[in-house]
Chimera marker file (.cmm) of the C-alpha trace (Angstrom):
<marker_set name="trace">
<marker id="1" x="86.589" y="81.300" z="122.165" r="1" g="1" b="0" radius="0.5"/>
<marker id="2" x="85.691" y="80.373" z="125.717" r="1" g="1" b="0" radius="0.5"/>
<marker id="3" x="83.629" y="82.269" z="128.290" r="1" g="1" b="0" radius="0.5"/>
<marker id="4" x="84.571" y="82.305" z="131.952" r="1" g="1" b="0" radius="0.5"/>
<marker id="5" x="83.140" y="84.081" z="134.989" r="1" g="1" b="0" radius="0.5"/>
<marker id="6" x="85.656" y="85.992" z="137.089" r="1" g="1" b="0" radius="0.5"/>
<marker id="7" x="85.129" y="87.554" z="140.492" r="1" g="1" b="0" radius="0.5"/>
<marker id="8" x="87.541" y="90.060" z="141.978" r="1" g="1" b="0" radius="0.5"/>
<marker id="9" x="87.822" y="90.314" z="145.743" r="1" g="1" b="0" radius="0.5"/>
<marker id="10" x="88.832" y="93.025" z="148.212" r="1" g="1" b="0" radius="0.5"/>
<marker id="11" x="91.221" y="95.629" z="146.785" r="1" g="1" b="0" radius="0.5"/>
<marker id="12" x="91.252" y="94.014" z="143.325" r="1" g="1" b="0" radius="0.5"/>
<marker id="13" x="87.737" y="95.351" z="142.730" r="1" g="1" b="0" radius="0.5"/>
<marker id="14" x="89.283" y="98.740" z="141.958" r="1" g="1" b="0" radius="0.5"/>
<marker id="15" x="90.396" y="97.340" z="138.595" r="1" g="1" b="0" radius="0.5"/>
<marker id="16" x="86.749" y="96.920" z="137.541" r="1" g="1" b="0" radius="0.5"/>
<marker id="17" x="84.761" y="99.574" z="139.438" r="1" g="1" b="0" radius="0.5"/>
<marker id="18" x="81.895" y="99.361" z="136.934" r="1" g="1" b="0" radius="0.5"/>
<marker id="19" x="81.004" y="95.859" z="138.150" r="1" g="1" b="0" radius="0.5"/>
<marker id="20" x="78.548" y="95.621" z="141.047" r="1" g="1" b="0" radius="0.5"/>
<marker id="21" x="79.498" y="93.842" z="144.256" r="1" g="1" b="0" radius="0.5"/>
<marker id="22" x="79.123" y="90.047" z="143.918" r="1" g="1" b="0" radius="0.5"/>
<marker id="23" x="78.520" y="90.362" z="140.168" r="1" g="1" b="0" radius="0.5"/>
<marker id="24" x="80.762" y="88.157" z="138.033" r="1" g="1" b="0" radius="0.5"/>
<marker id="25" x="82.710" y="89.557" z="135.129" r="1" g="1" b="0" radius="0.5"/>
<marker id="26" x="82.052" y="87.481" z="132.016" r="1" g="1" b="0" radius="0.5"/>
<marker id="27" x="85.212" y="87.341" z="129.941" r="1" g="1" b="0" radius="0.5"/>
<marker id="28" x="85.739" y="85.839" z="126.501" r="1" g="1" b="0" radius="0.5"/>
<marker id="29" x="89.208" y="84.436" z="125.910" r="1" g="1" b="0" radius="0.5"/>
<marker id="30" x="90.908" y="82.405" z="123.225" r="1" g="1" b="0" radius="0.5"/>
<marker id="31" x="90.861" y="78.625" z="123.592" r="1" g="1" b="0" radius="0.5"/>
<marker id="32" x="93.884" y="77.552" z="125.644" r="1" g="1" b="0" radius="0.5"/>
<marker id="33" x="94.144" y="80.809" z="127.626" r="1" g="1" b="0" radius="0.5"/>
<marker id="34" x="95.730" y="80.695" z="131.059" r="1" g="1" b="0" radius="0.5"/>
<marker id="35" x="95.032" y="82.315" z="134.403" r="1" g="1" b="0" radius="0.5"/>
<marker id="36" x="97.855" y="84.769" z="133.728" r="1" g="1" b="0" radius="0.5"/>
<marker id="37" x="96.247" y="85.799" z="130.433" r="1" g="1" b="0" radius="0.5"/>
<marker id="38" x="92.981" y="86.377" z="132.305" r="1" g="1" b="0" radius="0.5"/>
<marker id="39" x="94.777" y="88.699" z="134.745" r="1" g="1" b="0" radius="0.5"/>
<marker id="40" x="96.210" y="90.612" z="131.789" r="1" g="1" b="0" radius="0.5"/>
<marker id="41" x="92.820" y="90.858" z="130.077" r="1" g="1" b="0" radius="0.5"/>
<marker id="42" x="91.296" y="92.257" z="133.272" r="1" g="1" b="0" radius="0.5"/>
<marker id="43" x="94.176" y="94.730" z="133.680" r="1" g="1" b="0" radius="0.5"/>
<marker id="44" x="95.330" y="93.270" z="136.988" r="1" g="1" b="0" radius="0.5"/>
<marker id="45" x="99.093" y="93.411" z="137.620" r="1" g="1" b="0" radius="0.5"/>
<marker id="46" x="100.412" y="89.999" z="138.634" r="1" g="1" b="0" radius="0.5"/>
<marker id="47" x="102.216" y="91.452" z="141.666" r="1" g="1" b="0" radius="0.5"/>
<marker id="48" x="98.871" y="92.315" z="143.324" r="1" g="1" b="0" radius="0.5"/>
<marker id="49" x="97.419" y="88.796" z="142.967" r="1" g="1" b="0" radius="0.5"/>
<marker id="50" x="97.977" y="86.460" z="145.908" r="1" g="1" b="0" radius="0.5"/>
<marker id="51" x="95.674" y="83.560" z="145.062" r="1" g="1" b="0" radius="0.5"/>
<marker id="52" x="93.483" y="82.440" z="142.194" r="1" g="1" b="0" radius="0.5"/>
<marker id="53" x="90.883" y="79.703" z="142.357" r="1" g="1" b="0" radius="0.5"/>
<marker id="54" x="89.335" y="77.973" z="139.343" r="1" g="1" b="0" radius="0.5"/>
<marker id="55" x="86.101" y="76.133" z="140.119" r="1" g="1" b="0" radius="0.5"/>
<marker id="56" x="86.983" y="76.232" z="143.821" r="1" g="1" b="0" radius="0.5"/>
<marker id="57" x="90.465" y="74.771" z="143.429" r="1" g="1" b="0" radius="0.5"/>
<marker id="58" x="93.691" y="76.716" z="143.869" r="1" g="1" b="0" radius="0.5"/>
<marker id="59" x="95.318" y="77.461" z="140.516" r="1" g="1" b="0" radius="0.5"/>
<marker id="60" x="98.611" y="78.953" z="139.409" r="1" g="1" b="0" radius="0.5"/>
<marker id="61" x="99.290" y="81.393" z="136.599" r="1" g="1" b="0" radius="0.5"/>
<marker id="62" x="99.850" y="78.642" z="134.044" r="1" g="1" b="0" radius="0.5"/>
<marker id="63" x="96.537" y="76.865" z="134.668" r="1" g="1" b="0" radius="0.5"/>
<marker id="64" x="94.607" y="76.512" z="131.416" r="1" g="1" b="0" radius="0.5"/>
<marker id="65" x="91.051" y="77.840" z="131.518" r="1" g="1" b="0" radius="0.5"/>
<marker id="66" x="88.061" y="76.102" z="129.950" r="1" g="1" b="0" radius="0.5"/>
<marker id="67" x="84.644" y="77.230" z="128.812" r="1" g="1" b="0" radius="0.5"/>
<marker id="68" x="82.344" y="77.794" z="131.798" r="1" g="1" b="0" radius="0.5"/>
<marker id="69" x="85.103" y="78.020" z="134.423" r="1" g="1" b="0" radius="0.5"/>
<marker id="70" x="84.460" y="80.180" z="137.476" r="1" g="1" b="0" radius="0.5"/>
<marker id="71" x="87.509" y="82.073" z="138.665" r="1" g="1" b="0" radius="0.5"/>
<marker id="72" x="88.061" y="83.929" z="141.943" r="1" g="1" b="0" radius="0.5"/>
<marker id="73" x="91.028" y="86.287" z="142.183" r="1" g="1" b="0" radius="0.5"/>
<marker id="74" x="92.286" y="87.476" z="145.576" r="1" g="1" b="0" radius="0.5"/>
<marker id="75" x="94.920" y="89.996" z="146.723" r="1" g="1" b="0" radius="0.5"/>
<marker id="76" x="97.024" y="89.493" z="149.863" r="1" g="1" b="0" radius="0.5"/>
<marker id="77" x="94.638" y="89.917" z="152.766" r="1" g="1" b="0" radius="0.5"/>
<marker id="78" x="95.602" y="90.669" z="156.346" r="1" g="1" b="0" radius="0.5"/>
<marker id="79" x="93.295" y="90.157" z="159.260" r="1" g="1" b="0" radius="0.5"/>
<marker id="80" x="93.344" y="90.767" z="162.911" r="1" g="1" b="0" radius="0.5"/>
<link id1="1" id2="2" r="1" g="1" b="0" radius="0.2"/>
<link id1="2" id2="3" r="1" g="1" b="0" radius="0.2"/>
<link id1="3" id2="4" r="1" g="1" b="0" radius="0.2"/>
<link id1="4" id2="5" r="1" g="1" b="0" radius="0.2"/>
<link id1="5" id2="6" r="1" g="1" b="0" radius="0.2"/>
<link id1="6" id2="7" r="1" g="1" b="0" radius="0.2"/>
<link id1="7" id2="8" r="1" g="1" b="0" radius="0.2"/>
<link id1="8" id2="9" r="1" g="1" b="0" radius="0.2"/>
<link id1="9" id2="10" r="1" g="1" b="0" radius="0.2"/>
<link id1="10" id2="11" r="1" g="1" b="0" radius="0.2"/>
<link id1="11" id2="12" r="1" g="1" b="0" radius="0.2"/>
<link id1="12" id2="13" r="1" g="1" b="0" radius="0.2"/>
<link id1="13" id2="14" r="1" g="1" b="0" radius="0.2"/>
<link id1="14" id2="15" r="1" g="1" b="0" radius="0.2"/>
<link id1="15" id2="16" r="1" g="1" b="0" radius="0.2"/>
<link id1="16" id2="17" r="1" g="1" b="0" radius="0.2"/>
<link id1="17" id2="18" r="1" g="1" b="0" radius="0.2"/>
<link id1="18" id2="19" r="1" g="1" b="0" radius="0.2"/>
<link id1="19" id2="20" r="1" g="1" b="0" radius="0.2"/>
<link id1="20" id2="21" r="1" g="1" b="0" radius="0.2"/>
<link id1="21" id2="22" r="1" g="1" b="0" radius="0.2"/>
<link id1="22" id2="23" r="1" g="1" b="0" radius="0.2"/>
<link id1="23" id2="24" r="1" g="1" b="0" radius="0.2"/>
<link id1="24" id2="25" r="1" g="1" b="0" radius="0.2"/>
<link id1="25" id2="26" r="1" g="1" b="0" radius="0.2"/>
<link id1="26" id2="27" r="1" g="1" b="0" radius="0.2"/>
<link id1="27" id2="28" r="1" g="1" b="0" radius="0.2"/>
<link id1="28" id2="29" r="1" g="1" b="0" radius="0.2"/>
<link id1="29" id2="30" r="1" g="1" b="0" radius="0.2"/>
<link id1="30" id2="31" r="1" g="1" b="0" radius="0.2"/>
<link id1="31" id2="32" r="1" g="1" b="0" radius="0.2"/>
<link id1="32" id2="33" r="1" g="1" b="0" radius="0.2"/>
<link id1="33" id2="34" r="1" g="1" b="0" radius="0.2"/>
<link id1="34" id2="35" r="1" g="1" b="0" radius="0.2"/>
<link id1="35" id2="36" r="1" g="1" b="0" radius="0.2"/>
<link id1="36" id2="37" r="1" g="1" b="0" radius="0.2"/>
<link id1="37" id2="38" r="1" g="1" b="0" radius="0.2"/>
<link id1="38" id2="39" r="1" g="1" b="0" radius="0.2"/>
<link id1="39" id2="40" r="1" g="1" b="0" radius="0.2"/>
<link id1="40" id2="41" r="1" g="1" b="0" radius="0.2"/>
<link id1="41" id2="42" r="1" g="1" b="0" radius="0.2"/>
<link id1="42" id2="43" r="1" g="1" b="0" radius="0.2"/>
<link id1="43" id2="44" r="1" g="1" b="0" radius="0.2"/>
<link id1="44" id2="45" r="1" g="1" b="0" radius="0.2"/>
<link id1="45" id2="46" r="1" g="1" b="0" radius="0.2"/>
<link id1="46" id2="47" r="1" g="1" b="0" radius="0.2"/>
<link id1="47" id2="48" r="1" g="1" b="0" radius="0.2"/>
<link id1="48" id2="49" r="1" g="1" b="0" radius="0.2"/>
<link id1="49" id2="50" r="1" g="1" b="0" radius="0.2"/>
<link id1="50" id2="51" r="1" g="1" b="0" radius="0.2"/>
<link id1="51" id2="52" r="1" g="1" b="0" radius="0.2"/>
<link id1="52" id2="53" r="1" g="1" b="0" radius="0.2"/>
<link id1="53" id2="54" r="1" g="1" b="0" radius="0.2"/>
<link id1="54" id2="55" r="1" g="1" b="0" radius="0.2"/>
<link id1="55" id2="56" r="1" g="1" b="0" radius="0.2"/>
<link id1="56" id2="57" r="1" g="1" b="0" radius="0.2"/>
<link id1="57" id2="58" r="1" g="1" b="0" radius="0.2"/>
<link id1="58" id2="59" r="1" g="1" b="0" radius="0.2"/>
<link id1="59" id2="60" r="1" g="1" b="0" radius="0.2"/>
<link id1="60" id2="61" r="1" g="1" b="0" radius="0.2"/>
<link id1="61" id2="62" r="1" g="1" b="0" radius="0.2"/>
<link id1="62" id2="63" r="1" g="1" b="0" radius="0.2"/>
<link id1="63" id2="64" r="1" g="1" b="0" radius="0.2"/>
<link id1="64" id2="65" r="1" g="1" b="0" radius="0.2"/>
<link id1="65" id2="66" r="1" g="1" b="0" radius="0.2"/>
<link id1="66" id2="67" r="1" g="1" b="0" radius="0.2"/>
<link id1="67" id2="68" r="1" g="1" b="0" radius="0.2"/>
<link id1="68" id2="69" r="1" g="1" b="0" radius="0.2"/>
<link id1="69" id2="70" r="1" g="1" b="0" radius="0.2"/>
<link id1="70" id2="71" r="1" g="1" b="0" radius="0.2"/>
<link id1="71" id2="72" r="1" g="1" b="0" radius="0.2"/>
<link id1="72" id2="73" r="1" g="1" b="0" radius="0.2"/>
<link id1="73" id2="74" r="1" g="1" b="0" radius="0.2"/>
<link id1="74" id2="75" r="1" g="1" b="0" radius="0.2"/>
<link id1="75" id2="76" r="1" g="1" b="0" radius="0.2"/>
<link id1="76" id2="77" r="1" g="1" b="0" radius="0.2"/>
<link id1="77" id2="78" r="1" g="1" b="0" radius="0.2"/>
<link id1="78" id2="79" r="1" g="1" b="0" radius="0.2"/>
<link id1="79" id2="80" r="1" g="1" b="0" radius="0.2"/>
</marker_set>
């Protein structure tokens, strides 16, 4: 098993309302798990994810996660 810290941003926070603002979600996953498997574990539909970063670097759904990784998950965000 590996442990990662995930942070959900903007509208994705609704999938984990029990987590305080700026508090990471510690998730245990099987060795070799991917970003996509993390989304599934957190209950986040892939069509609402725009970008995912692992340790500050952009990652795609097939990126393999490792023990201690820090993951940020973002929805599409519009500004103005």
